[in-house]
C-alpha positions in Angstrom: -47.1 24.6 -58.6 -43.4 25.9 -58.9 -42.6 29.4 -59.0 -39.7 30.2 -61.7 -38.2 33.4 -60.3 -36.7 36.1 -62.4 -35.7 38.8 -60.4 -32.5 40.0 -61.9 -33.3 43.6 -61.9 -31.0 45.2 -59.3 -34.0 48.1 -59.6 -36.1 45.5 -57.6 -33.3 45.6 -54.9 -34.1 49.0 -53.2 -32.0 48.1 -50.1 -28.9 47.3 -52.2 -26.1 49.9 -52.4 -25.2 48.8 -56.1 -21.8 50.6 -55.8 -20.8 47.8 -53.1 -22.8 45.0 -54.7 -20.1 42.5 -56.4 -21.8 39.1 -57.7 -19.6 36.2 -57.3 -18.1 35.0 -60.3 -15.6 32.1 -61.4 -12.9 34.5 -62.4 -13.4 36.7 -59.2 -13.1 32.8 -57.4 -10.0 32.5 -59.6 -11.4 28.9 -60.8 -11.6 27.7 -64.4 -15.1 28.0 -65.8 -16.1 24.5 -67.1 -19.9 24.9 -66.5 -21.1 27.9 -68.3 -24.7 27.8 -67.2 -25.8 29.8 -64.4 -25.6 28.3 -60.9 -29.0 26.2 -60.0 -30.4 26.9 -56.6 -33.8 25.4 -55.6 -35.9 27.2 -52.5 -37.8 25.3 -49.6 -39.9 27.2 -47.4 -41.9 26.0 -44.3 -45.3 27.0 -43.9 -48.6 27.1 -46.1 -50.1 30.5 -44.4 -51.7 33.1 -46.7 -48.8 35.5 -45.6 -45.9 33.1 -44.8 -42.8 34.9 -43.5 -40.5 31.9 -44.6 -41.8 32.2 -48.4 -41.3 36.0 -48.2 -37.7 35.6 -47.0 -37.1 33.0 -49.8 -38.4 35.2 -52.5 -36.0 38.1 -51.0 -33.1 35.3 -51.2 -34.3 34.3 -54.7 -34.3 38.1 -55.7 -30.8 38.2 -54.6 -29.7 35.0 -56.2 -31.0 36.1 -59.3 -29.1 39.7 -59.2 -25.8 37.5 -58.6 -26.4 35.5 -61.9 -28.1 32.4 -60.3 -31.3 30.6 -61.8 -33.7 29.8 -58.9 -37.1 27.8 -58.5 -38.9 27.9 -55.5 -41.4 24.9 -54.6 -44.6 25.3 -53.3 -45.2 22.8 -50.7 -49.1 23.2 -50.7 -50.5 19.8 -51.9 -47.3 17.6 -51.0 -48.5 14.8 -48.8 -47.0 13.4 -45.7 -44.0 11.2 -46.2 -45.5 7.3 -46.8 -49.0 8.7 -47.1 -48.9 8.8 -51.0 -46.6 6.3 -53.4 -43.6 8.2 -54.7 -45.0 8.8 -57.9 -47.5 11.5 -56.7 -47.1 14.9 -58.9 -46.0 17.1 -56.1 -43.2 14.5 -54.8 -42.3 13.9 -58.2 -42.1 17.5 -59.1 -40.0 18.0 -55.7 -37.5 15.4 -56.5 -36.9 16.6 -60.2 -36.2 19.8 -58.7 -34.0 18.2 -56.3 -32.1 16.6 -59.2 -32.1 19.6 -61.1 -30.5 22.1 -58.4 -26.9 22.5 -57.6 -27.3 24.0 -54.4 -30.6 24.9 -52.1 -31.7 27.3 -49.5 -33.9 25.7 -46.9 -36.1 28.3 -45.1 -38.5 27.3 -42.1 -40.4 29.1 -39.4 -39.7 27.7 -35.9 -42.7 26.1 -34.2 -42.1 24.7 -30.5 -38.7 25.1 -30.7 -38.1 23.3 -33.9 -38.8 23.5 -38.2 -42.1 22.7 -39.2 -43.5 19.5 -40.2 -43.8 21.0 -43.7 -40.4 21.7 -44.1 -39.3 18.2 -42.7 -41.5 16.5 -44.9 -40.3 18.1 -48.1 -36.7 17.2 -47.0 -38.2 13.3 -46.2 -39.4 13.3 -49.4 -36.1 13.4 -51.2 -34.3 10.4 -51.1 -30.3 9.8 -50.9 -30.6 7.9 -53.9 -32.7 7.8 -56.8 -32.4 5.5 -59.7 -28.5 5.7 -59.2 -28.7 9.5 -58.8 -28.0 11.1 -55.7 -30.3 14.2 -55.5 -28.5 16.2 -52.9 -24.8 14.6 -52.3 -22.3 16.6 -52.8 -24.3 19.9 -53.6 -24.3 23.4 -51.4 -26.9 24.2 -49.0 -27.9 27.7 -46.9 -30.0 27.3 -44.2 -32.4 30.1 -42.8 -35.1 30.5 -40.3 -37.7 33.3 -39.2 -38.9 33.6 -35.6 -42.4 34.9 -34.4 -40.5 36.3 -31.3 -37.0 36.8 -30.3 -34.2 35.3 -32.1 -33.3 31.7 -32.0 -31.0 29.4 -33.9 -32.7 25.9 -33.1 -34.2 25.6 -36.4 -31.0 26.4 -38.5 -29.2 24.0 -36.1 -31.6 21.4 -36.9 -31.5 22.0 -40.7 -27.4 21.5 -40.5 -28.0 18.3 -38.9 -30.1 17.2 -42.1 -27.9 18.6 -44.4 -25.2 16.9 -43.4 -27.6 13.7 -43.0 -28.2 14.4 -47.0 -24.5 14.5 -47.6 -24.8 18.2 -48.6 -22.2 20.9 -48.2 -23.8 23.5 -45.8 -22.3 26.8 -46.2 -20.7 28.4 -42.6 -22.8 31.5 -42.7 -26.8 31.3 -41.8 -29.8 33.5 -41.2 -32.1 33.6 -38.3 -34.9 36.5 -38.8 -36.5 37.4 -35.4 -40.1 39.1 -35.1 -40.0 38.5 -38.7 -43.8 40.1 -39.0 -42.0 43.5 -38.3 -39.2 43.0 -40.9 -41.5 43.3 -44.4 -43.6 46.0 -45.4 -47.2 46.4 -46.6 -46.2 45.1 -50.1 -44.5 42.1 -48.3 -40.9 43.3 -48.9 -38.2 42.9 -46.5 -37.2 46.4 -45.0 -33.6 47.6 -45.1 -31.9 46.3 -41.8 -28.6 44.4 -40.7 -30.9 41.3 -41.0 -31.4 41.9 -44.5 -27.9 42.5 -45.0 -27.2 39.1 -43.2 -29.3 37.3 -46.0 -27.4 39.2 -48.9 -24.3 37.7 -47.1 -25.7 34.4 -47.2 -26.7 34.1 -50.5 -23.3 35.6 -51.9 -21.7 32.8 -50.0 -24.1 30.2 -51.2 -23.3 31.2 -55.1 -19.4 31.2 -54.3 -19.6 27.7 -52.8 -21.6 26.5 -55.5 -19.3 27.7 -58.1 -16.2 26.3 -56.1 -18.1 22.7 -55.7 -20.3 21.8 -58.8 -17.4 20.9 -61.2 -15.8 19.1 -58.2 -18.7 17.3 -56.8 -18.2 13.7 -58.4 -14.2 14.1 -56.6 -15.4 15.4 -53.2 -18.0 12.6 -52.8 -16.0 9.7 -53.7 -15.6 7.2 -51.0 -13.2 4.3 -50.3 -16.2 2.6 -48.8 -18.5 2.8 -51.8 -15.5 1.7 -54.3 -14.9 -1.2 -52.4 -18.6 -2.1 -52.2 -19.0 -1.5 -55.9 -15.5 -3.6 -56.6 -17.4 -6.7 -54.7 -20.6 -6.6 -56.5 -18.6 -6.5 -59.8 -16.4 -9.7 -58.7 -19.6 -11.7 -57.4 -21.2 -10.7 -60.9 -17.9 -11.7 -62.7 -17.6 -15.0 -60.6 -20.9 -16.3 -60.5 -21.2 -20.1 -61.9 -24.5 -19.4 -63.8 -26.7 -16.6 -64.9 
Protein backbone atom coordinates (compact mmCIF):
# COMPACT_ATOMS: atom_id res chain seq x y z
CA UNK A 1 0.00 0.00 0.00
CA UNK A 2 1.26 3.45 -0.85
CA UNK A 3 2.04 5.73 2.07
CA UNK A 4 0.67 9.23 1.64
CA UNK A 5 2.85 11.34 3.87
CA UNK A 6 1.81 14.57 5.53
CA UNK A 7 4.74 15.73 7.62
CA UNK A 8 4.42 19.46 6.98
CA UNK A 9 4.72 20.46 10.65
CA UNK A 10 8.14 21.91 11.47
CA UNK A 11 7.61 20.79 15.05
CA UNK A 12 8.11 17.26 13.73
CA UNK A 13 11.62 18.18 12.54
CA UNK A 14 13.59 18.58 15.78
CA UNK A 15 16.95 18.58 13.96
CA UNK A 16 16.07 21.64 11.88
CA UNK A 17 17.13 25.17 12.82
CA UNK A 18 13.89 26.93 11.91
CA UNK A 19 15.58 30.31 11.49
CA UNK A 20 17.86 28.87 8.80
CA UNK A 21 15.22 26.71 7.10
CA UNK A 22 14.13 28.41 3.87
CA UNK A 23 11.75 26.37 1.70
CA UNK A 24 12.38 26.88 -2.03
CA UNK A 25 9.71 28.74 -3.97
CA UNK A 26 9.12 30.03 -7.48
CA UNK A 27 9.41 33.57 -6.17
CA UNK A 28 12.81 32.97 -4.59
CA UNK A 29 14.01 31.28 -7.77
CA UNK A 30 12.78 34.21 -9.86
CA UNK A 31 10.66 32.12 -12.23
CA UNK A 32 7.06 32.65 -13.37
CA UNK A 33 4.71 30.40 -11.40
CA UNK A 34 2.59 28.85 -14.11
CA UNK A 35 1.99 25.58 -12.27
CA UNK A 36 0.56 26.40 -8.86
CA UNK A 37 0.16 23.01 -7.21
CA UNK A 38 2.77 21.64 -4.81
CA UNK A 39 5.68 19.78 -6.41
CA UNK A 40 4.73 16.09 -6.58
CA UNK A 41 7.51 13.77 -5.43
CA UNK A 42 7.50 9.95 -5.46
CA UNK A 43 9.92 8.20 -3.09
CA UNK A 44 11.18 4.63 -3.62
CA UNK A 45 13.22 2.54 -1.20
CA UNK A 46 15.01 -0.77 -1.65
CA UNK A 47 14.48 -3.06 1.33
CA UNK A 48 11.67 -5.18 2.75
CA UNK A 49 13.15 -5.53 6.23
CA UNK A 50 10.83 -4.71 9.12
CA UNK A 51 13.29 -2.03 10.21
CA UNK A 52 14.44 -0.88 6.81
CA UNK A 53 16.93 1.96 6.99
CA UNK A 54 16.35 2.92 3.36
CA UNK A 55 12.64 3.26 4.22
CA UNK A 56 13.41 5.26 7.37
CA UNK A 57 15.69 7.52 5.35
CA UNK A 58 12.97 8.02 2.75
CA UNK A 59 10.48 8.87 5.49
CA UNK A 60 12.85 11.53 6.83
CA UNK A 61 13.23 12.86 3.30
CA UNK A 62 9.43 12.97 2.90
CA UNK A 63 9.06 14.97 6.12
CA UNK A 64 11.56 17.50 4.80
CA UNK A 65 9.93 17.67 1.39
CA UNK A 66 6.51 18.27 2.94
CA UNK A 67 7.96 21.02 5.11
CA UNK A 68 9.30 22.58 1.91
CA UNK A 69 5.81 22.58 0.41
CA UNK A 70 5.95 19.41 -1.67
CA UNK A 71 3.37 16.63 -1.86
CA UNK A 72 4.94 13.22 -1.36
CA UNK A 73 3.99 9.59 -1.84
CA UNK A 74 6.05 6.60 -0.77
CA UNK A 75 5.67 3.36 -2.70
CA UNK A 76 5.71 0.18 -0.64
CA UNK A 77 7.51 -2.46 -2.75
CA UNK A 78 6.17 -5.38 -0.72
CA UNK A 79 4.20 -7.64 -3.06
CA UNK A 80 5.72 -6.22 -6.26
CA UNK A 81 6.54 -9.18 -8.54
CA UNK A 82 9.88 -9.62 -10.25
CA UNK A 83 10.00 -7.96 -13.67
CA UNK A 84 8.21 -10.08 -16.31
CA UNK A 85 7.10 -12.64 -13.71
CA UNK A 86 3.58 -11.22 -13.98
CA UNK A 87 1.66 -9.17 -16.51
CA UNK A 88 1.85 -5.41 -16.30
CA UNK A 89 -1.75 -5.33 -15.09
CA UNK A 90 -0.66 -6.74 -11.72
CA UNK A 91 -2.09 -4.42 -9.02
CA UNK A 92 1.30 -3.46 -7.56
CA UNK A 93 2.77 -2.81 -10.99
CA UNK A 94 -0.23 -0.68 -11.94
CA UNK A 95 0.07 1.24 -8.68
CA UNK A 96 3.77 1.94 -9.26
CA UNK A 97 3.23 3.05 -12.84
CA UNK A 98 0.39 5.38 -11.91
CA UNK A 99 2.57 6.95 -9.24
CA UNK A 100 5.41 7.38 -11.73
CA UNK A 101 3.06 9.23 -14.08
CA UNK A 102 1.72 11.33 -11.18
CA UNK A 103 5.14 12.43 -10.00
CA UNK A 104 7.09 15.46 -11.17
CA UNK A 105 10.22 14.29 -9.37
CA UNK A 106 11.50 11.21 -7.56
CA UNK A 107 13.77 10.11 -4.72
CA UNK A 108 15.48 6.72 -5.02
CA UNK A 109 17.13 5.30 -1.90
CA UNK A 110 18.66 1.83 -1.74
CA UNK A 111 20.82 -0.11 0.66
CA UNK A 112 24.15 -1.23 -0.73
CA UNK A 113 24.33 -5.01 -0.94
CA UNK A 114 27.37 -6.81 -2.36
CA UNK A 115 28.62 -3.47 -3.66
CA UNK A 116 25.45 -2.67 -5.57
CA UNK A 117 21.83 -1.61 -5.24
CA UNK A 118 19.39 -4.27 -4.10
CA UNK A 119 17.28 -6.34 -6.46
CA UNK A 120 14.20 -4.82 -4.84
CA UNK A 121 15.33 -1.34 -5.89
CA UNK A 122 16.18 -2.45 -9.42
CA UNK A 123 12.88 -4.31 -9.82
CA UNK A 124 10.91 -1.16 -9.10
CA UNK A 125 12.85 0.82 -11.69
CA UNK A 126 12.60 -2.01 -14.23
CA UNK A 127 8.80 -2.02 -13.94
CA UNK A 128 8.64 1.66 -14.94
CA UNK A 129 8.70 1.81 -18.76
CA UNK A 130 10.24 4.56 -20.85
CA UNK A 131 6.90 4.97 -22.61
CA UNK A 132 3.41 4.03 -21.48
CA UNK A 133 0.46 4.66 -23.75
CA UNK A 134 2.14 7.65 -25.37
CA UNK A 135 3.14 9.04 -21.96
CA UNK A 136 6.73 8.95 -20.72
CA UNK A 137 6.53 8.40 -16.96
CA UNK A 138 10.11 9.51 -16.22
CA UNK A 139 11.43 11.63 -19.08
CA UNK A 140 12.23 15.19 -18.11
CA UNK A 141 11.42 14.65 -14.44
CA UNK A 142 13.83 15.33 -11.59
CA UNK A 143 15.59 12.70 -9.50
CA UNK A 144 17.54 12.63 -6.23
CA UNK A 145 19.60 9.53 -5.38
CA UNK A 146 20.55 8.27 -1.91
CA UNK A 147 21.94 5.13 -0.33
CA UNK A 148 22.38 3.63 3.11
CA UNK A 149 25.35 1.48 4.10
CA UNK A 150 25.72 -1.20 6.74
CA UNK A 151 29.40 -0.36 7.15
CA UNK A 152 31.75 2.35 5.95
CA UNK A 153 30.60 4.98 3.49
CA UNK A 154 30.37 3.95 -0.14
CA UNK A 155 29.05 5.53 -3.32
CA UNK A 156 28.61 2.44 -5.50
CA UNK A 157 24.83 2.47 -5.27
CA UNK A 158 24.27 6.18 -5.90
CA UNK A 159 26.59 5.92 -8.92
CA UNK A 160 24.51 3.06 -10.28
CA UNK A 161 21.28 4.92 -9.60
CA UNK A 162 22.65 7.89 -11.54
CA UNK A 163 23.26 5.64 -14.55
CA UNK A 164 19.68 4.38 -14.33
CA UNK A 165 18.36 7.92 -13.95
CA UNK A 166 20.15 8.93 -17.13
CA UNK A 167 18.84 5.86 -18.92
CA UNK A 168 15.31 6.75 -17.80
CA UNK A 169 15.93 10.24 -19.23
CA UNK A 170 15.57 11.94 -15.88
CA UNK A 171 17.30 15.09 -14.67
CA UNK A 172 19.36 13.80 -11.74
CA UNK A 173 20.36 16.61 -9.40
CA UNK A 174 24.08 17.10 -8.58
CA UNK A 175 23.79 16.55 -4.81
CA UNK A 176 23.36 13.10 -3.28
CA UNK A 177 23.43 11.32 0.08
CA UNK A 178 25.26 8.25 1.35
CA UNK A 179 24.64 7.27 4.97
CA UNK A 180 27.35 5.00 6.46
CA UNK A 181 26.59 2.69 9.40
CA UNK A 182 22.93 3.60 9.03
CA UNK A 183 21.99 1.52 12.09
CA UNK A 184 23.81 4.11 14.23
CA UNK A 185 22.02 7.11 12.69
CA UNK A 186 18.49 6.39 13.94
CA UNK A 187 17.16 6.51 17.49
CA UNK A 188 14.86 4.02 19.21
CA UNK A 189 11.85 5.88 17.75
CA UNK A 190 13.20 5.34 14.22
CA UNK A 191 13.97 9.01 13.71
CA UNK A 192 17.26 10.14 12.23
CA UNK A 193 19.63 11.77 14.68
CA UNK A 194 21.01 15.27 14.22
CA UNK A 195 24.31 15.05 12.33
CA UNK A 196 26.10 16.26 9.19
CA UNK A 197 24.60 13.21 7.45
CA UNK A 198 21.10 14.46 8.28
CA UNK A 199 22.03 17.96 7.13
CA UNK A 200 23.18 16.52 3.80
CA UNK A 201 19.73 14.97 3.28
CA UNK A 202 18.21 18.40 3.98
CA UNK A 203 20.50 19.83 1.29
CA UNK A 204 19.54 17.11 -1.21
CA UNK A 205 15.80 17.58 -0.69
CA UNK A 206 16.11 21.35 -0.90
CA UNK A 207 17.99 21.02 -4.19
CA UNK A 208 15.43 18.54 -5.52
CA UNK A 209 12.55 20.94 -4.85
CA UNK A 210 14.45 23.79 -6.51
CA UNK A 211 15.21 21.77 -9.63
CA UNK A 212 11.63 20.46 -9.79
CA UNK A 213 10.24 24.00 -9.66
CA UNK A 214 12.70 25.08 -12.37
CA UNK A 215 12.04 22.13 -14.68
CA UNK A 216 8.42 21.02 -14.43
CA UNK A 217 6.95 23.79 -16.62
CA UNK A 218 9.76 23.38 -19.15
CA UNK A 219 9.90 19.59 -19.36
CA UNK A 220 8.29 19.36 -22.81
CA UNK A 221 10.79 21.82 -24.29
CA UNK A 222 13.80 20.23 -22.60
CA UNK A 223 12.91 16.75 -23.87
CA UNK A 224 11.95 17.77 -27.42
CA UNK A 225 14.42 15.94 -29.70
CA UNK A 226 15.28 16.30 -33.37
CA UNK A 227 15.47 12.53 -33.93
CA UNK A 228 12.00 11.99 -32.48
CA UNK A 229 10.52 14.87 -34.47
CA UNK A 230 12.07 13.38 -37.61
CA UNK A 231 10.71 9.92 -36.84
CA UNK A 232 7.24 11.33 -36.20
CA UNK A 233 7.32 13.30 -39.45
CA UNK A 234 8.29 10.17 -41.40
CA UNK A 235 5.41 8.21 -39.84
CA UNK A 236 2.94 10.95 -40.76
CA UNK A 237 4.30 11.06 -44.32
CA UNK A 238 3.88 7.29 -44.73
CA UNK A 239 0.32 7.44 -43.45
CA UNK A 240 -0.68 10.38 -45.64
CA UNK A 241 0.92 8.99 -48.79
CA UNK A 242 -0.20 5.37 -48.53
CA UNK A 243 -2.27 4.18 -51.48
CA UNK A 244 -4.97 2.47 -49.51
CA UNK A 245 -6.16 2.08 -45.97
